[in-house]
N, C-alpha and C positions, 0 to 999 in steps of 0.2 A: 476454570483452569487456564492458565496462560499457555499458549501453544507456540512451539517452534515449528516453522514450515520448511519442508524440503520436498521437492519433487523428484520422482525417479529419474535417473539419468544414465547415460552411457559414458562410462569413464574411459573408454578406449581412446576418445579424442584427447584427453589429458596426457596419457602416456604415449601417444602415437610417435611424438618426436622426442626421442631419448636425449637429444642434444639440448633440449629446453631445460634450463635450471629452474630450481624452485623459485629463486628471486625473479627470474624472467616471467614466470607464470603469474606470480604475485602482481608484478607490474601490469601484466596483461589484464588481470581481474580488475585492478583499480582503474585502469584506462577505460574498461568496459563500463564500469559504473559512472565515471565522470563523463563519458562521451554519450551516454544513453539519452540525455536530454535532447541532443542534436538529431538523433534517429527519431525520437518521438515527435519532435517538431516537424521534421521533413515528411514523416509518414502522415501526420494529422492535417497537413496542407493539401492532401490528395483527397478531395470529396468524391463520394461515389455518385454517379449519375442517377437521377430520379426519372429519367425518360422511360416511358412505356409505350410499346406498340399495341397495347390491349385497352386502350382508353375506351373505345367503342364497347368493348366486352363489359368494362366496369360500369359505364353509363347504363347499359342494359340491365346489369345486375341490380343497380339501385332501383330501376323502374320495376323490375320483377319483385324485389323484396317489398317495395311499397304496396304492391298488390297481394302480398302474402306468400309469394313463391320463394321459399328459403332453401329448398332442397334439390332444385334442378342442377344438372351438370354445368350449365352456364354459370350459375351462382357460385358453385364450388370452384370452378376455374378462376373466376374473377376474384373470388376470396383469397386464393392462393397468391395471385398478383398483387392484391392490396396488401397482404402480409409481407411479401417481399419488399414492396416499396416503403412499407412502414419501418422494416428493419433497417433499411438503408438510410432512411430519414433519421432514425434513432442514432445510427452509427455516426452520421455527419454531425449531429448535434453533440455527441460525446466528443468528437474530434475538435469541434469549435470550443467546447468547455475546456478541453485540454490545452489548446493554444492560448486561451485567455489566462489559464492558471500558469502556464510557462512564462508568458510575457510578464505577468504580475510579479512573480517571484524572481525572475531573472533581472527585472528592472530594480526591484526593491532590495534584493540581496545578491548583487552581481558577483560577489566573492564566493558564493556557494552554488553548487550545481543542484538541479532539480531532478527528481526521479519519482516515478510512480510505484505503488506496491506491486503491481502486476509485473513490472520490469525487474524489481527486487527478486521476485519469486523465480522469474525466467533465468536471471543470472545465478541465483543460488542453485537451481536445477542444473545449469550448465557445468558449474564448477564444484558441486557436491558440498554446498555450504547450507547453513540454516540461519535463521535470524530470530531475534527475540529481545526483550527488554534487557537493558544493561545490568540489571540487578542479578541476572542469572549468568552473567559472564564470569568466568574463573581464571582467565588468561592474564597475561601481563599488559600493562598500559604504560607506554613511554612517557616521561615527563613532558616532552614537547606536545604530545597530543593531549595530555591533561590540561596544558595551558590553552590549546586551541579550543577545547571544549568549555573551559571556564570563560573564554572571551566570546563565545557564541551566543548571540542574543537575537531574539525575534520580537517583532512588535507584539504586544499583548493581544491585539485583535487578530493576529495570525496563529495564536496558540491553539493547539488542538486539545480538546477536553474529551475524556471518556465519561459519558453520562451513564451512570449505573442506576438501575431501578432495583431497590431492595424492599423486602418485606419481613415482618416479624414472624411469619408462619405461625406455628403453634408453640413457640417457645414460651414456657411459663414465666420466664423472666423478661420477656419482650425484648431480648437483645437483638443485635443486628443479625440479620440472616445472610446467606450467601447471595452473590449477584445472581439474579435470574435473567437479566437481560441488560444490554448496554448498546449505545451507538455513539458515534463522534459528534461532538458539539463545539460551539464557539463560546468566546468570552460573553457575547451578547446573550446566548442561550443561558449561560450561567447566571448572568445578572438579572435576567427576566424571571428567573425561578426564585421565589421567596423561600429560603430554607426554613423548615418548620421548627418551632421550639421543641424542646424535650417533651413537654406535656402534649403538644400537637402530635408528635410522633407516637406517643403512647396511645393515642386515640384514634389512629389511622392505621390501615393495613399496610400501606407502602409509602415510600418517600424516594426522593432522588439525591444522588451524590455526584458532584463533579470533581474529577481528578485531572490534573494536567498530564497529558500523554508523556510517558518516559521516553528518555533517549533509547534507541534501539541499536543493535549491533549485528552485523553478519560476520560469521566465523565458522570454522569447523565445529561439528557437534561436540568433539572432545573438549573444547573450550567453554562448555556451558555446564551448569549444574542441572543435571537432568532429573533430580529428585522431584517426584510427582509431575513430571512433565511428559509430553509425547510429541512425536513428529508425524506429520501427515505423509503418507506414501513412503514410509520408511525404507531405506535401502542401506545395507552394510557396504562399507568400502574400506580398503586398506590405504587408499590414498588420503593423506592428511596435508592440507595446504593452509598453513597459518596466514590469514589475510584479513584481519579485522577492519570493517568498514562501519563507522558510527553514523547513524541516521537520526535526524530530528523530525518527528511528526509535525506537520503544519496543516492548516485547514483553509480552504478556499471555496466559497459558494457551497458549503455543506460537504464538501468532498476532502477526504484525507489524502495528503501527499507527503513527500519527504524532501528535506534538504540535506545534502551530504556534509557532515560536519568535519570529519577527519578520517584518516586511514593510516596504517602502518604496516611494515613488512615483517620479513622472517625474524630478524634480530630485534630485540625489544627496543634498542636505540636507533634502529634504522628506519627513519621516518620516510614514507614515500611522498615526494612532493609532486603534486600534479597541478597544472594550471586550471583553476576552477572557474576562470572568467567565461561567461557565456557570450559568444559572438553571434 
């Protein structure tokens, strides 16, 4: 089941300044989306120090473990420090991977802003929005934004695919079963998988399907068809801010990211123009 995500939030910040109009708030939301890449890049450039003043303890721990001593207090203390350093090293590698992705997409698609899914979740949480595939969107789409989406193109190698693992279960007709698992894949992954013939499918328990990731959209929950849908950390709110932002899933080094395709404001014909160039 497709899920729309929204995190719990404090709506008091939204209504704190009564002088702020809905259009001003929409502009703020769009600016937050488009400027997020700059915040991500600045934050990723700050690497955590891997210096430790417990190197002697770590060395002693290794000597003790080699002799079979795995439960002494010194070993436990050293293990905590090793885990701390490992976590910092992992965080630094994640930041380097993010910098590489930002540089790649900003260079290849300078007219479109880059954003991560975690950032999308954070912004949705702050402004009481949800996001999901565009086929569930029931709001209005201005003609100008339709044209922008039609003109949006990415290199086939950057396309994000949803690789779905299916099985025939105990269906007596051996029809397609429901997806039991999936993960993000690339065009190379798709091409390396030889799609089985119907006869081959009939004789095997499972197979794979590759679907291009659909466009996604951020908007208030009221603008989505919620039939058979759910939200995570659901929270009711009387504040409704129409502010669609369309996202294109892309993939880089096995990780899924987004490019911001277009956005529009309160009135259907009121397109929000934002400078999407990455500096």
